[in-house]
N, C-alpha and C positions, 0 to 999 in steps of 0.2 A: 246815710242809712244803708243798711245791709239786709239783703233777703237771704234766708236760709233755703238752699235748693237741694241739699243733700245731708243725710244723717246716717252715721254708722256707729253702732255701739260695740266697743271692744272693752268689756268690763275690766277694770274700773274706770276706763276712759271713754269719752265720746268724741267723735270727729264730725264736725259739721262743715258743709261747703257753704261759703258766703260769696255773694256777688254784690259789689258796690253798685247801687242802682243809679248813681250819677255817672260813674266812669265805665261801668261794665266789667271792671277788673274782678277776676275770680280768685279765691284762695280757700285754704282749708284751715280750720281752727280746732284745736284740741283742748279739752279740759275734763275735769272729773265728772262722773255721772251725778254726783251730789250738786255740783254747780248747775248742771243742766236742769235738775229738778227745781232749783231755786228760780232759774229763768222761766221755766214753764209756769210756776206759780205767779211770777211777776207779770207775765203776759196772758195769764188765764187760759192756757192751752195744755193739752196732754202731750203734744209732740211739737218740736220746734220747726219741723219742715213746713215751709211756706210763710213763716213769720217774718215780719219786717222789724229788724232791730234798729233802735235809734242810734246806737253806738256799739262798738265792739264790746264783748263781755269783759268784765274786769279780771276774770281769772283765765288761765290758760295762755295760749299763744299760737302764732302761725305755725303751720305744720306742712311739711312736704309730703304729698300723698304717696310718693314712691317709697316712703318709710313706713307705710301702714302695717307691714308685717313685723315691725320692731316693737310695737306696743302690745 
C-alpha cells in the first residue's frame, strides 16, 4: 500500500509523492490529470493527498523530482 503525501499539478500532468507504508520508501509518480480525476472518483475524494492506495496507479510511472521543471 502507498500513501500519497505530496501532490503538484503541472497541467496536463500531476506529480504525486508516494510512500510505501511497509518499507517507508518514498518516490514520485507522474500521470495525466485525467487519470488523477479517475482515481479521485474511485476513492471518492476531491484530492489524492492523504489517500491510501492499494497499489500503484495503472497509468504513469516513476518520476525523478529533480526533473520537475521539464514537464
